[in-house]
DODREN-741188 format. One record per atom (N, C-alpha, C, O): chain; x, z, y; residue in one letter; residue number from 1; atom name. Coordinates in Angstrom, 2 decimals. Atoms other than C-alpha are relative to their C-alpha. Example, Ala and Ser with C-alpha at 12.3 -4.5 7.8 and 13.67 -1.06 7.14 Angstrom:
residues 2
sefi_px_pz_py_banu_torvex_zati
A_0.89_0.00_-1.19_A_1_N
A_12.30_7.80_-4.50_A_1_CA
A_0.90_0.00_1.20_A_1_C
A_1.94_0.66_1.18_A_1_O
A_-0.82_-0.06_-1.19_S_2_N
A_13.67_7.14_-1.06_S_2_CA
A_-0.77_0.73_1.09_S_2_C
A_-0.26_0.90_2.20_S_2_O
//
This chain:
residues 87
sefi_px_pz_py_banu_torvex_zati
A_-0.05_0.03_-1.44_M_1_N
A_-5.37_-13.07_-30.98_M_1_CA
A_1.14_0.91_0.46_M_1_C
A_1.29_2.02_-0.05_M_1_O
A_-1.11_-0.80_-0.50_T_2_N
A_-2.34_-11.83_-29.06_T_2_CA
A_-0.31_0.54_1.37_T_2_C
A_-1.11_-0.02_2.12_T_2_O
A_0.15_-0.59_-1.32_T_3_N
A_-2.16_-9.64_-26.04_T_3_CA
A_1.29_-0.22_0.77_T_3_C
A_2.37_0.18_0.32_T_3_O
A_-1.17_0.27_-0.82_K_4_N
A_0.18_-10.75_-23.32_K_4_CA
A_0.11_1.06_1.09_K_4_C
A_-0.90_1.61_1.53_K_4_O
A_-0.15_-0.95_-1.10_P_5_N
A_1.67_-8.45_-20.70_P_5_CA
A_-0.53_-0.62_1.29_P_5_C
A_-0.61_-1.84_1.40_P_5_O
A_0.52_0.55_-1.26_P_6_N
A_0.26_-8.79_-17.17_P_6_CA
A_1.07_-0.81_0.72_P_6_C
A_2.26_-0.60_0.53_P_6_O
A_-0.92_0.82_-0.78_S_7_N
A_1.80_-11.33_-14.85_S_7_CA
A_0.80_0.87_0.95_S_7_C
A_0.31_1.88_1.45_S_7_O
A_-0.83_-0.72_-0.97_R_8_N
A_4.66_-10.14_-12.70_R_8_CA
A_-0.38_-0.45_1.39_R_8_C
A_-0.75_-1.61_1.60_R_8_O
A_0.31_0.31_-1.38_V_9_N
A_4.07_-10.00_-8.98_V_9_CA
A_1.30_-0.36_0.70_V_9_C
A_2.24_0.42_0.72_V_9_O
A_-1.20_0.45_-0.70_K_10_N
A_6.59_-12.00_-7.01_K_10_CA
A_-0.21_0.21_1.49_K_10_C
A_-1.13_-0.37_2.07_K_10_O
A_0.17_-0.23_-1.44_P_11_N
A_7.04_-10.73_-3.45_P_11_CA
A_0.15_-1.30_0.78_P_11_C
A_1.05_-2.10_0.52_P_11_O
A_-0.08_1.19_-0.84_G_12_N
A_6.40_-13.42_-0.88_G_12_CA
A_0.92_0.22_1.19_G_12_C
A_1.45_1.31_1.39_G_12_O
A_-0.86_-0.11_-1.17_S_13_N
A_8.36_-14.14_2.24_S_13_CA
A_-0.70_0.76_1.11_S_13_C
A_-0.04_1.36_1.96_S_13_O
A_0.84_-0.81_-0.87_G_14_N
A_5.51_-12.58_4.24_G_14_CA
A_0.43_0.22_1.44_G_14_C
A_1.57_-0.05_1.82_G_14_O
A_-0.25_-0.32_-1.40_T_15_N
A_5.27_-11.57_7.85_T_15_CA
A_0.66_1.36_0.11_T_15_C
A_0.75_2.10_-0.87_T_15_O
A_-0.61_-1.29_-0.23_N_16_N
A_6.99_-8.59_9.36_N_16_CA
A_-1.00_1.13_-0.28_N_16_C
A_-0.63_2.14_-0.88_N_16_O
A_1.02_-1.03_0.25_E_17_N
A_3.72_-6.60_9.26_E_17_CA
A_-0.24_0.18_-1.49_E_17_C
A_-0.39_1.31_-1.97_E_17_O
A_0.22_-0.08_1.44_E_18_N
A_3.24_-7.44_5.60_E_18_CA
A_1.16_0.75_-0.67_E_18_C
A_0.94_1.60_-1.53_E_18_O
A_-1.18_-0.66_0.55_R_19_N
A_6.79_-6.34_4.76_R_19_CA
A_-0.04_1.50_0.30_R_19_C
A_0.25_2.32_-0.57_R_19_O
A_0.08_-1.41_-0.39_L_20_N
A_6.32_-3.08_6.69_L_20_CA
A_-1.05_0.75_-0.82_L_20_C
A_-0.83_1.89_-1.23_L_20_O
A_1.07_-0.64_0.76_A_21_N
A_3.05_-2.33_4.87_A_21_CA
A_0.45_0.30_-1.42_A_21_C
A_0.24_1.41_-1.93_A_21_O
A_-0.44_-0.20_1.39_Y_22_N
A_4.55_-2.81_1.41_Y_22_CA
A_1.16_0.99_-0.08_Y_22_C
A_1.26_1.73_-1.06_Y_22_O
A_-1.09_-0.98_-0.01_E_23_N
A_7.67_-0.82_2.35_E_23_CA
A_-0.54_1.41_0.23_E_23_C
A_0.02_2.38_-0.28_E_23_O
A_0.58_-1.31_-0.29_A_24_N
A_5.47_2.01_3.63_A_24_CA
A_-0.60_0.65_-1.25_A_24_C
A_-0.63_1.88_-1.34_A_24_O
A_0.62_-0.56_1.21_V_25_N
A_3.79_2.43_0.23_V_25_CA
A_0.98_0.08_-1.17_V_25_C
A_0.67_0.69_-2.19_V_25_O
A_-0.97_0.00_1.10_A_26_N
A_6.91_1.89_-1.89_A_26_CA
A_0.39_1.43_-0.37_A_26_C
A_0.67_2.26_0.49_A_26_O
A_-0.42_-1.31_0.48_G_27_N
A_7.73_4.89_-4.03_G_27_CA
A_-1.09_1.04_-0.08_G_27_C
A_-0.84_2.14_-0.58_G_27_O
A_1.11_-0.95_0.15_I_28_N
A_4.34_6.58_-3.80_I_28_CA
A_-0.39_-0.01_-1.48_I_28_C
A_-0.66_-1.08_-2.03_I_28_O
A_0.27_-0.03_1.44_P_29_N
A_3.65_7.75_-7.36_P_29_CA
A_-1.42_-0.45_-0.35_P_29_C
A_-2.40_0.08_0.17_P_29_O
A_1.29_0.52_0.46_T_30_N
A_0.86_5.78_-9.04_T_30_CA
A_0.00_-0.09_-1.52_T_30_C
A_1.05_-0.10_-2.15_T_30_O
A_0.14_0.05_1.44_A_31_N
A_-0.47_5.58_-12.58_A_31_CA
A_0.33_-1.37_-0.56_A_31_C
A_0.82_-1.48_-1.68_A_31_O
A_-0.23_1.37_0.47_E_32_N
A_-0.17_1.79_-12.84_E_32_CA
A_0.84_-0.76_1.02_E_32_C
A_0.71_-0.52_2.22_E_32_O
A_-0.89_0.73_-0.92_P_33_N
A_2.41_-0.61_-11.37_P_33_CA
A_-0.71_-0.79_1.09_P_33_C
A_-0.24_-0.83_2.23_P_33_O
A_0.69_0.85_-0.99_H_34_N
A_-0.10_-2.87_-9.61_H_34_CA
A_-0.79_0.81_1.02_H_34_C
A_-1.32_0.25_1.98_H_34_O
A_0.67_-0.84_-0.99_D_35_N
A_-1.65_0.10_-7.80_D_35_CA
A_0.72_-0.05_1.34_D_35_C
A_0.08_-0.02_2.38_D_35_O
A_-0.76_0.10_-1.25_L_36_N
A_1.15_-0.13_-5.23_L_36_CA
A_-0.27_-1.32_0.71_L_36_C
A_-0.28_-1.38_1.94_L_36_O
A_0.33_1.29_-0.62_D_37_N
A_0.32_-3.80_-4.68_D_37_CA
A_-1.35_0.08_0.71_D_37_C
A_-1.49_-0.39_1.84_D_37_O
A_1.32_-0.16_-0.62_R_38_N
A_-3.33_-2.96_-4.01_R_38_CA
A_0.09_0.88_1.24_R_38_C
A_-0.53_0.59_2.27_R_38_O
A_-0.16_-0.92_-1.12_L_39_N
A_-2.32_-0.09_-1.76_L_39_CA
A_0.70_-0.69_1.17_L_39_C
A_0.28_-0.56_2.32_L_39_O
A_-0.73_0.74_-1.04_G_40_N
A_0.17_-2.25_0.16_G_40_CA
A_-0.88_-1.02_0.68_G_40_C
A_-0.82_-1.18_1.90_G_40_O
A_0.90_1.00_-0.57_Y_41_N
A_-2.42_-4.99_0.62_Y_41_CA
A_-1.00_0.65_0.95_Y_41_C
A_-1.24_0.15_2.05_Y_41_O
A_0.99_-0.67_-0.85_N_42_N
A_-4.99_-2.55_2.01_N_42_CA
A_0.62_0.58_1.26_N_42_C
A_-0.02_0.59_2.31_N_42_O
A_-0.69_-0.49_-1.20_V_43_N
A_-2.46_-0.99_4.38_V_43_CA
A_0.29_-1.18_0.93_V_43_C
A_0.10_-1.07_2.14_V_43_O
A_-0.24_1.19_-0.81_W_44_N
A_-1.47_-4.49_5.57_W_44_CA
A_-1.30_-0.46_0.68_W_44_C
A_-1.31_-0.79_1.87_W_44_O
A_1.30_0.42_-0.57_R_45_N
A_-5.16_-5.38_6.06_R_45_CA
A_-0.41_0.94_1.13_R_45_C
A_-0.94_0.50_2.15_R_45_O
A_0.31_-0.97_-1.05_W_46_N
A_-5.64_-2.17_8.04_W_46_CA
A_0.86_-0.26_1.24_W_46_C
A_0.36_-0.20_2.36_W_46_O
A_-0.90_0.24_-1.12_M_47_N
A_-2.59_-2.96_10.19_M_47_CA
A_-0.42_-1.22_0.81_M_47_C
A_-0.25_-1.24_2.03_M_47_O
A_0.33_1.24_-0.71_T_48_N
A_-3.87_-6.43_11.05_T_48_CA
A_-1.39_0.01_0.61_T_48_C
A_-1.64_-0.71_1.58_T_48_O
A_1.37_0.01_-0.52_T_49_N
A_-7.55_-5.62_11.65_T_49_CA
A_-0.37_1.27_0.76_T_49_C
A_-1.11_1.21_1.74_T_49_O
A_0.32_-1.31_-0.60_R_50_N
A_-7.72_-1.89_12.56_R_50_CA
A_-1.51_0.24_0.07_R_50_C
A_-2.00_0.87_1.01_R_50_O
A_1.45_-0.17_0.01_L_51_N
A_-11.41_-1.98_11.61_L_51_CA
A_-0.42_1.41_-0.40_L_51_C
A_-1.52_1.84_-0.08_L_51_O
A_0.34_-1.33_0.47_D_52_N
A_-11.32_1.45_10.05_D_52_CA
A_1.23_0.89_0.11_D_52_C
A_2.19_0.52_0.79_D_52_O
A_-1.15_-0.91_-0.07_T_53_N
A_-8.96_4.38_9.59_T_53_CA
A_0.97_-0.29_-1.15_T_53_C
A_0.61_-0.93_-2.13_T_53_O
A_-0.99_0.14_1.07_L_54_N
A_-5.79_4.44_7.52_L_54_CA
A_-0.48_0.76_-1.24_L_54_C
A_-0.28_0.30_-2.37_L_54_O
A_0.52_-0.78_1.12_E_55_N
A_-7.41_7.13_5.37_E_55_CA
A_-1.01_-0.81_-0.81_E_55_C
A_-0.99_-0.80_-2.04_E_55_O
A_1.01_0.83_0.67_K_56_N
A_-10.30_4.78_4.59_K_56_CA
A_0.66_-1.16_-0.75_K_56_C
A_0.23_-1.50_-1.85_K_56_O
A_-0.71_1.11_0.65_A_57_N
A_-7.89_1.92_3.78_A_57_CA
A_0.64_0.46_-1.31_A_57_C
A_0.60_-0.26_-2.31_A_57_O
A_-0.62_-0.54_1.22_V_58_N
A_-6.05_4.11_1.26_V_58_CA
A_-1.08_0.28_-1.04_V_58_C
A_-0.88_0.00_-2.22_V_58_O
A_1.10_-0.29_0.93_H_59_N
A_-9.34_5.22_-0.30_H_59_CA
A_-0.57_-1.29_-0.59_H_59_C
A_-0.82_-1.36_-1.80_H_59_O
A_0.58_1.27_0.45_I_60_N
A_-10.70_1.66_-0.50_I_60_CA
A_0.91_-0.71_-0.99_I_60_C
A_0.43_-1.45_-1.85_I_60_O
A_-0.94_0.65_0.91_A_61_N
A_-7.53_0.51_-2.29_A_61_CA
A_-0.30_0.34_-1.46_A_61_C
A_-0.06_-0.47_-2.35_A_61_O
A_0.35_-0.39_1.36_G_62_N
A_-8.71_2.42_-5.34_G_62_CA
A_1.20_0.20_-0.90_G_62_C
A_1.07_0.14_-2.12_G_62_O
A_-1.21_-0.22_0.79_A_63_N
A_-5.15_3.08_-6.45_A_63_CA
A_-0.08_1.34_-0.71_A_63_C
A_-0.57_2.32_-0.16_A_63_O
A_-0.03_-1.24_0.76_K_64_N
A_-4.72_5.68_-9.16_K_64_CA
A_1.26_0.77_0.39_K_64_C
A_2.30_0.65_-0.25_K_64_O
A_-1.13_-0.74_-0.55_L_65_N
A_-2.46_7.96_-7.16_L_65_CA
A_0.29_1.24_-0.83_L_65_C
A_-0.63_1.88_-1.34_L_65_O
A_-0.39_-1.22_0.69_L_66_N
A_-0.50_10.75_-8.82_L_66_CA
A_0.25_1.13_0.99_L_66_C
A_0.69_2.22_0.61_L_66_O
A_-0.02_-1.00_-1.07_V_67_N
A_-0.53_12.62_-5.49_V_67_CA
A_-1.36_-0.08_0.69_V_67_C
A_-2.12_-1.01_0.44_V_67_O
A_1.28_0.03_-0.69_S_68_N
A_-3.47_13.45_-3.26_S_68_CA
A_-0.02_-1.15_1.00_S_68_C
A_1.03_-1.60_1.46_S_68_O
A_0.13_1.06_-1.01_E_69_N
A_-4.81_10.78_-0.92_E_69_CA
A_0.56_0.47_1.34_E_69_C
A_1.17_-0.32_2.06_E_69_O
A_-0.51_-0.53_-1.25_E_70_N
A_-3.94_13.05_2.00_E_70_CA
A_1.52_-0.08_0.07_E_70_C
A_2.09_-0.42_1.10_E_70_O
A_-1.46_0.07_0.05_E_71_N
A_-0.30_13.23_0.90_E_71_CA
A_0.49_-1.45_0.11_E_71_C
A_1.48_-1.72_0.78_E_71_O
A_-0.37_1.41_-0.08_A_72_N
A_-0.15_9.45_0.43_A_72_CA
A_-0.16_-0.52_1.42_A_72_C
A_0.69_-1.25_1.92_A_72_O
A_0.23_0.42_-1.38_V_73_N
A_-1.64_8.87_3.89_V_73_CA
A_1.08_0.55_0.92_V_73_C
A_1.58_-0.16_1.79_V_73_O
A_-1.04_-0.61_-0.83_A_74_N
A_0.85_11.29_5.45_A_74_CA
A_1.33_-0.72_-0.18_A_74_C
A_2.04_-0.96_0.79_A_74_O
A_-1.24_0.73_0.28_T_75_N
A_3.75_9.49_3.76_T_75_CA
A_-0.03_-1.37_0.65_T_75_C
A_0.94_-1.77_1.30_T_75_O
A_0.13_1.34_-0.57_I_76_N
A_2.49_6.06_4.82_I_76_CA
A_0.06_0.07_1.52_I_76_C
A_0.75_-0.73_2.16_I_76_O
A_0.03_-0.16_-1.46_R_77_N
A_1.81_7.23_8.38_R_77_CA
A_1.41_0.27_0.54_R_77_C
A_1.81_-0.31_1.55_R_77_O
A_-1.36_-0.33_-0.43_T_78_N
A_5.32_8.71_8.68_T_78_CA
A_0.91_-1.23_-0.09_T_78_C
A_1.68_-1.50_0.84_T_78_O
A_-0.85_1.18_0.17_R_79_N
A_7.00_5.57_7.33_R_79_CA
A_-0.34_-1.08_1.01_R_79_C
A_0.56_-1.74_1.53_R_79_O
A_0.39_1.00_-0.99_L_80_N
A_4.99_3.29_9.62_L_80_CA
A_0.47_0.42_1.39_L_80_C
A_0.97_-0.40_2.16_L_80_O
A_-0.44_-0.51_-1.31_R_81_N
A_5.73_5.49_12.64_R_81_CA
A_1.51_-0.16_0.15_R_81_C
A_1.98_-0.56_1.21_R_81_O
A_-1.47_0.15_-0.03_D_82_N
A_9.46_5.50_11.76_D_82_CA
A_0.41_-1.46_0.17_D_82_C
A_1.47_-1.75_0.72_D_82_O
A_-0.29_1.43_-0.10_A_83_N
A_9.33_1.69_11.55_A_83_CA
A_-0.42_-0.56_1.36_A_83_C
A_-0.18_-1.74_1.65_A_83_O
A_0.38_0.44_-1.34_G_84_N
A_7.91_1.54_15.09_G_84_CA
A_-1.41_-0.55_0.12_G_84_C
A_-1.76_-1.15_1.14_G_84_O
A_1.39_0.47_-0.06_V_85_N
A_4.29_0.73_14.24_V_85_CA
A_-0.82_1.00_0.79_V_85_C
A_-0.76_2.21_0.53_V_85_O
A_0.87_-0.86_-0.79_T_86_N
A_1.84_2.10_16.80_T_86_CA
A_-1.24_0.32_-0.82_T_86_C
A_-1.94_-0.58_-1.28_T_86_O
A_1.14_-0.41_0.84_L_87_N
A_-0.81_4.12_14.96_L_87_CA
A_-1.18_0.38_0.84_L_87_C
A_-2.23_0.75_0.30_L_87_O
//
């Protein structure tokens, strides 16, 4: 039996909000490559629904962050604010 590497994630054409969410999490240090995808998805979901807080969205993502959740939230919040997203 052979072990294949995980599938590569191909970025979609996505909406402006989706692009902003994934750009906001880009570069945040994580233990695994797909953690940024999960984090970006949860930030996008938060941006479109606003059902909970950004802090909760980052926690729910379950990404193995190499920085504290508070630091990741601060980075995401700053990048979204700089991009013109109302928080």
